[in-house]
C-alpha positions in Angstrom: 84.4 101.6 6.7 86.4 100.4 3.9 89.8 100.3 6.0 87.9 98.3 8.8 86.7 96.0 6.0 90.1 95.5 4.4 91.7 95.0 7.9 89.2 92.3 8.7 89.6 90.6 5.5 93.3 90.8 5.9 93.2 89.3 9.3 91.1 86.5 8.0 93.3 85.8 5.3 96.4 85.4 7.6 94.6 83.4 10.0 96.4 80.1 10.5 94.9 76.5 10.9 98.2 75.4 12.5 97.9 73.0 15.6 99.2 74.6 18.8 99.4 72.6 22.1 100.2 73.4 25.5 102.7 71.1 27.4 101.1 68.2 29.4 104.2 67.6 31.4 107.0 69.9 32.7 110.5 70.2 31.4 112.1 66.7 32.6 115.8 66.6 33.3 115.9 62.9 32.2 114.4 63.8 28.9 117.1 66.5 28.4 119.9 63.9 29.3 118.3 61.7 26.7 118.8 64.4 24.0 122.2 65.2 25.1 123.0 61.3 24.7 121.3 61.1 21.2 118.9 58.4 22.8 115.7 57.8 20.6 113.7 58.0 23.8 114.1 61.7 23.7 111.3 61.8 20.9 108.9 60.0 23.0 109.5 62.3 25.8 109.0 65.4 23.6 105.8 64.0 22.3 104.6 63.2 25.9 105.4 66.9 26.6 103.7 68.3 23.5 101.1 65.9 22.0 101.0 66.9 18.3 100.0 63.2 17.3 100.6 60.6 14.7 100.4 63.3 11.7 103.5 65.3 13.0 107.3 65.2 13.1 107.7 63.2 16.5 105.6 60.2 15.7 105.5 60.3 12.0 109.5 60.8 11.5 111.7 61.2 14.4 110.5 58.3 16.6 110.0 55.9 13.6 113.3 56.6 11.9 115.3 56.9 14.8 114.4 53.2 15.7 114.9 52.1 12.0 118.4 53.6 11.7 119.3 52.0 15.1 118.2 48.8 13.7 120.0 49.3 10.3 123.2 50.6 12.2 125.3 47.7 11.1 124.6 47.9 7.4 126.6 51.5 7.6 130.5 51.4 7.4 132.1 52.8 10.7 132.3 56.4 9.4 128.5 56.1 8.6 127.7 54.8 11.8 129.6 57.6 13.6 127.6 60.0 11.3 124.4 58.6 12.5 125.2 58.9 16.1 126.5 62.4 15.8 124.0 64.0 13.4 121.1 62.4 15.7 122.6 64.2 18.6 122.8 67.5 16.9 119.2 67.4 15.9 118.1 66.4 19.4 120.3 69.2 20.8 118.5 71.6 18.6 115.2 70.4 19.4 115.7 71.0 23.1 115.1 74.8 22.4 111.5 73.6 21.3 111.1 71.1 24.0 111.6 74.0 26.6 109.0 76.3 25.3 105.7 77.0 27.0 103.4 76.1 23.7 104.0 74.5 20.6 103.1 75.0 17.0 103.0 71.6 15.7 103.2 72.8 12.1 106.4 74.9 12.7 108.1 72.3 14.8 107.7 69.8 11.8 109.2 72.6 9.3 112.0 73.5 11.5 113.0 70.1 12.4 113.3 69.2 8.8 115.3 72.3 8.2 117.5 71.6 11.2 118.6 68.4 9.6 120.8 70.0 6.8 123.2 71.7 9.0 123.4 68.7 11.3 124.0 66.4 8.5 126.6 68.8 6.9 128.3 69.5 10.2 128.9 65.9 10.9 130.6 64.8 7.6 127.5 63.8 5.3 129.3 64.8 2.4 132.1 62.2 3.3 129.9 59.2 4.0 127.0 59.4 1.7 128.7 57.7 -1.1 129.5 54.6 0.7 126.4 54.5 2.5 123.7 55.6 0.1 122.3 52.0 -0.3 121.9 51.7 3.5 120.1 55.1 3.8 117.7 54.1 1.1 117.0 50.7 2.5 115.8 52.4 5.8 113.0 54.5 4.3 109.4 53.0 4.2 107.7 53.4 0.9 105.1 55.9 1.7 107.9 58.3 3.2 110.6 57.4 0.6 110.1 60.2 -2.0 110.1 63.1 0.5 113.1 61.6 2.5 115.3 60.6 -0.6 114.4 64.0 -2.1 115.5 65.7 1.2 118.8 63.7 1.1 119.5 64.5 -2.7 119.1 68.2 -1.7 121.7 67.9 1.0 124.1 65.9 -1.3 123.7 68.6 -3.6 125.1 70.9 -0.9 128.3 68.7 -0.8 129.6 69.5 -4.4 131.8 67.1 -6.1 130.2 63.6 -6.9 128.2 63.2 -4.0 124.8 64.0 -5.8 125.8 61.9 -8.9 126.8 58.9 -6.5 123.7 59.2 -4.7 121.5 59.4 -7.7 123.3 56.2 -9.3 122.9 54.5 -6.1 119.0 55.5 -6.0 118.7 54.2 -9.7 120.2 51.1 -9.2 117.8 50.4 -6.2 114.9 51.2 -8.1 115.8 49.0 -11.0 116.2 46.3 -8.7 113.0 46.9 -6.8 111.0 47.1 -10.1 112.8 43.9 -11.5 111.8 41.8 -8.2 108.3 43.2 -8.3 108.0 42.2 -12.0 109.9 38.9 -11.7 112.6 40.1 -14.3 116.2 39.9 -13.9 117.8 43.3 -13.5 121.1 42.2 -14.9 121.9 42.9 -18.5 
């Protein structure tokens, strides 16, 4: 009897509240082509197939920031622009494995999508472009998302070694000082 109770208690303890959804559309060759091209519309296709909703990766981050980075593309130097195109294609190509699944755990997708960003950034020369483009990255992030996204960028910059992380934090500090000075109506120059 004790074994049954422990087994049931363990099963209850490990039960997850993760959101799992079934596809609403079939795998679509047009959507797959959008991913191969690094087109932001892929994220909409993905969300149409697996409707995780507003609080999950596709709508909360992928669609929004893909659009915002496109709009800010000209604030990046040429190497930074190439990085954005290549890293976005890398992430989308990796997401195709999830897009083709028969069911989707929305929580797992969100965690895995964030984790796949690091190798895609590192494989596409993030370490070489972050110093000259840190301000452009920071300016794209919305206030509510900024702390988690900036922390993620800092973590990736830390993987670069050398001066990438310190350069990123110096840019970040200057950005925060300038924002606070504007907010309080004070000059940020000494």
